N, C-alpha and C positions, 0 to 999 in steps of 0.2 A: 537660280537662288541669286541673290544679291548681297553683296557687302555693303554693312552699313556706311562704309565711308571707300563709294566706290571710286572717288576721285583721288584720295592718297592712295589704294590699292594700284591704281594705274600708274601714280608716280613711282612708287614702290619698283614697277616692274619695270620703268625707264631706268631706274639707277640699277638695278639687278643686271639687266641685258648686255650680252655681250658687246664690246666695243669693236666695231670690225673696219678696218681701211684697205682700200685694195689700191694697189701701184702697178701700172704696165709702162712698157717700153717697145714704142712701135719697131717692128723688126724688117717685115717685106722682103723677105728673101727666101729661095727655094730651101727645105726642108735639107736638100743634101750638102747645101754649101757652108750652113753652121757649124759643122764640125768642131767640137770642144770649147767653141764661143759662148755658149748659154749660161755657163757656169759664171762668169763675169757680168753677164745681166742680171742675173739673180743675185749676186753677191750685191752689186747695186743696189737694187729692189728692196733686197732685204735691210741694207742700211738705213735707206728711207724709212721701211716699214718698222724697224725699230725705234727711231728717231720719234714717230708718231705717236708708238705706244708708250713710249718714254715720257712726250709730252703729254699725253692722257694718265701719267699717274698709276701705269699698269705694272705692279711688281714682275719681276722676271717670271717667277714661277706659274703666273696665270697667261705668260705670251705663249701663241702660237704662229706658224706660218706656213704657208701652202704655196708651192708652186705649180703653176700652169703654162701652157702655150695656145696661143690660140691660133688654129691650123685651117687650112681648107685646101681644096683642090685648084689649083692655078685657074684662075676665070671666074671661079664663083665668086658670089657677091654675101656669101655669109661662112661664118668660122665655128668651129666645133672647139670647146676648149677641154683641153686631154693634160690629165696631169703629168709634170714634168720628168716624174720617177715612176718605172714600174720596168715589165718585164719588154724586152723589144727596143727598137730605136724610137725616136719619136713618129717619124711616118710610120712604122708598124702599129703605135698606139692608135694615131689618128685615124687608120683603115678600120680598126676594130670599133673605135668609139664611132665613127659616122656609119658602120655598118647598125650597130646598136640603135643607134637613134634613126638613122633614114631606111633601115632593111637593106641596104646594099653598099659595098667598097669598090673601090677602082684601085685596083693595088698597079696597075699598070700607070695611072696618070701620076703626072708629078706633083708635089705636095709641096705648099708654101706655109712658113711661119710667119703670121702677120704680127704676134706680140708674143712679149714675155708677160708673164702676170705673177705679182705674188699678193695673198691675202693675207693680211695681218689680224689677228683675232686677239682681243685680251679676253679671256673668259671671264664673265661675270660672277660674282657670289650670290649663292642663294640666300635670301633674306632670312634672317629670324624672325619670323612674326608668331607671337603666342597664341596659343589656342584658346577660343571663345569661350567663357566661362559664365553661366547664365545667371544673372543677377536678380534673384528674388524670385517672387510667384509666377509661374510661368500660365496662372487663370487668365484668360483673356476677358477686356472689359467688354462690356453689351454698347454698340452705339447705334443711334438711328440713322437710316440713309434713306435717299429716295432713289428707287429702282423701279424702272418701268412705269412710270406717273404714282405710284404709291409708296407709302413708307415701310421700310424694312429695318428689323433690330438683325446687326450682324455683329459677330466677334471679331475683336481688333487685337491683335497679342501687341504684347510692349516688345520693341528691339530688345532691349537689353536682357531679357527673359528667357528668349528663345535660344533652344539648344542646337547644337551643330546637328544638321540634316533635317531640321523641322519642316514639315511639309503642312 
């Protein structure tokens, strides 16, 4: 199915889409050494996030933020993002997330927090698009075409007359 104004539909989708901004602060410390300091990191990142959504003119009631920690086993070259809130301490959540993603965890290994992250989302509004109402008779016109080297007469529907779901 093709909308008659596909370019306009694409633009409407862009206007209705969520606004998302991501903020991060490098930490690079053992998870066992950050006791209680993460709240200050997140508060600073959330202030930046709120300012960014305010600059995008996102109303308060459509703003959300989520916190996460990028973590890894000491010496690893890749991180796993772990929600900052949840059951257990950050290291326990990391072990569970690592096992879920890679099929194993190493609870005895030291864990490092690489970064604190805040994702700020301005939730888009669903556009109000009127339903198409057929305009006029939907009897197709007959038009000559050349197909496979010979003339053929084919039916050609008028776009404005087609009803929703027409095949």
